[in-house]
Every structure is written in structure tokens, then in C-alpha cells.
C-alpha angles and dihedrals in degrees: 000000000000117000122252090255090059091051096052115090103223145002094264093058088049091051093047090055089047092053093048089050092235098127120104115251095258093050091045091056090049091051091050090051089050091050092052092055102036118062091184091058091049090054090052089049091050091051092050092048091052090049092049093048090050093050093048093046090050091050092051091052090051092049090052093046093051108030119197118259088233134033120277097255091050091049090049091052092049092049089049091053092049091051092049091047091050089051091051093047091048091053092047091052091049091048093047094049109088114237107237112201115187116216104227128175121216116260095253092058091068091054092047092048090051092050092048092050090051091048093051090048091053093048093050092048092048091051092050098049121093117268095220122037113248095022122107117251114274092241094052115095115247120228112245124192129182090228089070093055110100093212089054089055091050092052092048092050090050093051090056093056126099097227103061097176095055092041092054091052091049091047090053091051093049092045091053090047089051092050091052095046117092094184106100092190092063091051092050094047092051114115116192097203093064096049102043121066 
């Protein structure tokens, strides 16, 4: 740990501590050695000693001119009580004041939250778009009409014929053939006007 002399900023501060007898013994010995070898430092010390004597003498004259209303020990006790009460009041104010702690995220958290929100929006948009261009989305209901159904077309063509009995029999056979058929292209390419006479 550096000595007190090394911590002080200039020679005048060192000499003031020397005059006030506030230096440790080792530092005091070092200052006395410096004073023995440096006449300029001795002159600064003498000027400081004269200024200190002048200030102390002036304060004594002021104390004599305006005496205290109470004795010195009583004034010291009163001052000590005032200082203690001030300390207690200060601690009570600190305890009474609610401690407001602000929850604050680090700066990088705001950027990360923005990036996460953009990523979620892109994922949701991607999931909602259609898989094949031109096809409706898989969640959208498709319009279904009876006219598109091949079996409805067969029944309609049979009803329009003159011979209803033979048409019904033929319709039953074609309906059963349609039920057995797994090939949807043959169902869609079926035209009732060519098959029924």
C-alpha cells in the first residue's frame, strides 16, 4: 500500500498534514528529512505556520467577542445530539422511500424480440399460403355442385329418355360399375349421351 505522502497531490498538502500532526510516524520522519535538505520547502512550511497561527488567533478573538450562551461542554453535547438526530432522520427517510427498481432488458433483447416476431410472422404466412399455385388453400371449403357428379348426369340423361324401364336398368348397371371403378379419369370422361340409346 502506498504511503500517505505518495497519495497527497503536492508539497503544500503534505506540509499541512505535517502541521496538523496527522501524518504517521514514518511519513513524519521522511518530511523532516526533506525539510532538512530543502530550504524552499522550509520557507513554504514557515508561511503555512504563520497563516495557521493567524487563523487560530482570529477565531479566539471572535469567540471572546461573542461568548456562547452555554458552556463549551454543553454546546458540544447539544451539537452531538443534533448530528445524531439528523442521521436518524436521514435513515428514516431512506427507509420510508419506496425503492423503485425498473425492470430493464439489455439492448440486445429488443433486437432479438423483433427478429423472433418477424420469424413467427413468416412461419405463419408460409403455413397459410397454398401449396400448389392455382389451387385453393386446403382450409378453404370447395364448392360442390350436383351437376359435376357423373352419377347425377347419368340419372338426368335416363329421365329424359322415352323408355323409362330400360333406362332404369341401364342406370343401375352403370351406377354399380361406377361404384366398383377406382379410376377417376374414366368416371370424368364418361358421357351419358353416347352410352344410352
